N, C-alpha and C positions, 0 to 999 in steps of 0.2 A: 463719673469725676465732676467735683463744683467747677464750675464756669469762672472766669471772670471778666468781669465788666468794669472797664476805666471808664470812673467820672472823669471828664475832664473840663468843669466850672475852672479852675484854677488855672488854668490854659486861659481861658478866657479872659478870668481875671487878671492875670498881667499883662494880655493885649489892652484892653480898657485902662490901664493905667497913664499907657504912653497917648492911647489914639493910633488911627492908622491899623495895620494889618498885621502887627507882627506881634506875637508870633500869631501865625495862621493856623486858626482852629480848626479848620476843614481840616489842614493836613495832618494837622494833629490829632486829630479823628481818623483818617486814612494812616497814617504812620500805626498807630495804635497796634490797629488790626494786622498789618503788617509786619510788628514786631510780635504778634500770639495773642490779643487779649480778644475774646471770646464776644466781647458786647462792649457799646459805648453807652454810654449813662448822659443825661445832661440831666439839668436842673432850670430850668428858667425860670427867676421871678417876677415878677409884676415891674420892678425898677429897673430890671435887665442890667445889672452890676456887673455880673461875670457872662456868664450866657445867654445871648439874646433871641429874641423869638425868629430873627432871620435864617439866625447862625443852624438852629434848627430843622427850619426849611431848607438852607443849602447841606447839611448832611445827609438826610433823611435820601437823599436818591441814590448818594454816592459809596455807602456806608454796605459792606456784605452779612456782617455778624449782626447780632440781634443789636436794634436800637430800645434803649427803653429810656424813657421823659419818666422823671419825678417833677411834681409838686402839689400844691394845693388846689384843688378843683374848681377853682372860681371860674366864674365866666369867659374870659380868654383863655387863657388855660385848655377849659372843654374843648372851644373852639377849634386851637391849635392843634391837640392829639386828635380831633376830627378830621381836622385837615391834613394831618403829614403819616396816620396812620402807622404807630412806631409798633414794634413786636408785641410791646410792654408797655404799660403805664402801672407809676408806680404812686400809690395817691399820700400823701406827704400832709399834717393838717399846721404847714409853717403860717405862720402871723406876717403879716407883708414886712413887715421891718427886724421879722429874725433874723442873726446875724447866719444862725444857721439851722437845721433840723435840729431841734430839739428835747422831741416828744415825739410818741406813738399816739393813734386813734384812740378814742375812748370807742371801743363795737358797739357797745353793748348803746349807750347813749344817743351816737348817731348811725344806729342801725337805720332808720330809716333813709336819712341822705345817703348813706352810702350803697345803699341794695340800689339806691335809683341812679345814684353814679356808675356802678358795678354792670347792671343790666345793661346801661346806653353805651356802654363802652364797648361789652362781649357782645353786641348787634352789630359793632362796624368790625369785627374779629381782632379783638386786642385783650391781650392776655391784661386780666387785674392783677395787684400786686396792692397791700394795705400795709402801712407801714405801724408797725406792732411797740409796744414797749415789751417786754418777757414775762408775762401774764399769760397765763394758757387760756384764762377767758377771753382775751382779749385773742386768740388764735379762733377760738370757740365761736365768736363772735363775728370774727369775720367769714368764716365761715359761711354762717348763717347770712352775711349780705352778700352774697352769691361771689366772692373774690374765688380767685384760682390758685393766690399765691398768700403767703404773708412775708414780709419783711423784716428783720428786728433788729429794734435801735440798740445798737451794739457799744453806744458811749462809755454804759456802764463796765462792761464788760473790759473795756480796754483802761482803766479807769484803775479797777478792781487787779487786775494780772499781776502787775510787779511783786503787788502783796500778797495774793495768795490763791492763781490761776483754777485752783479748785474750787473755790467760794466763785472765783468771777462767773465759771460756768454752769455752774447750779442751776440757777434760775432760766437760762439760756436753751438748756438740755429741758428743763420741764417745758417748756412753752413749744421750743422741736418738736419734741413727742405730741403733744396736744394738737398743734400741727395735721403732723400727720396722722395722728388718728382720724382726724375729720376730712381726710383726700388733698391737702392742700400741701401746694408744691411750699419752697423757704427760700426766701432769700436771707442775707445779712449785710449790712456795712453800718460806716461810722465810726471813724477811728480807728479800724483792722488796720495794721500797719505788720512790717516786715519781723515786728518783736511778737506777734502775738496771734497773726494769721493761723497758723499752721496747728495750734493749741485748738483752736475752736471747731477746724476742719475735722483734725484728729477725731474728736469728742460726738461731734454730730457730723459725719459723714452724710448724711443724706441733703447737706445743703447743695441747695441747684446752683448758686450765683452767690459769689460777695461782692458789693458795687463798691468802687476801693476809687479815692481821687486824690485827698490832700496830702497824702500819706508817701501817695505812691507816686505825687511830683515832687513833693519834697525831696525825696531820695532821688529823684529823676536828677536832680542838680549835682548831686555830685557821681552818682552812676552814670546816666545819661538816662533817659525814657526809654531805650532799648532794652538796655540791662536789668531796665528797674522791671521793665512786664516779665523779662523771664524771673529772677529774682523772685518774684511773686507768685506768676507759675510755680517754681520749686516748691516754696515754701505749701504750696497747695496741694502738691502731689507728693507730702510729706506723709499725706493721712496715711 
């Protein structure tokens, strides 16, 4: 069964827009768990414009489901991950000024660096996942770097899905097969929604985890957080 990890960055964005502690990000993480989410994802950036390093420290000891920290492995990020010891770290090649993640790693060109980072995290008992574009070569490269999973960057899938869902899933299926053939676990995330999620997991049923934040929090404005999480779990179950 594909697991749902809820990315709570946007809840922190709302809090930071006003100051104070409303909404309470730690409580939101715990609520997501109680509503059925099987994991919590955070993506702290250097400017702390949404999730702060202090949020990560506060959340870690309280949640009981899987904790996934995404980010660019700059020294401060590596230090944070080594301090809080999440279940999974997802390596994302974000520029400091990126509004959101917009590309995966070139695991061939960056093999030396990624191999070093993956090895260091694995020594700490942390599962490593590398964020990649839907390219079989990048999946193969991730395996050579020592990663245990890859996360497919699904923005392209989401963009094409309304026009041609078969064409949209095509490159992702090929990359997912390559990852499986290399013995890698498979995650997916970015712009997955109630509209396109079921088709993705139906065609790639060995997807271990989907990380969903922006769309789910937008849906929660209308449905409520609990009903939104139940709805996403329902879409996953359709596979």
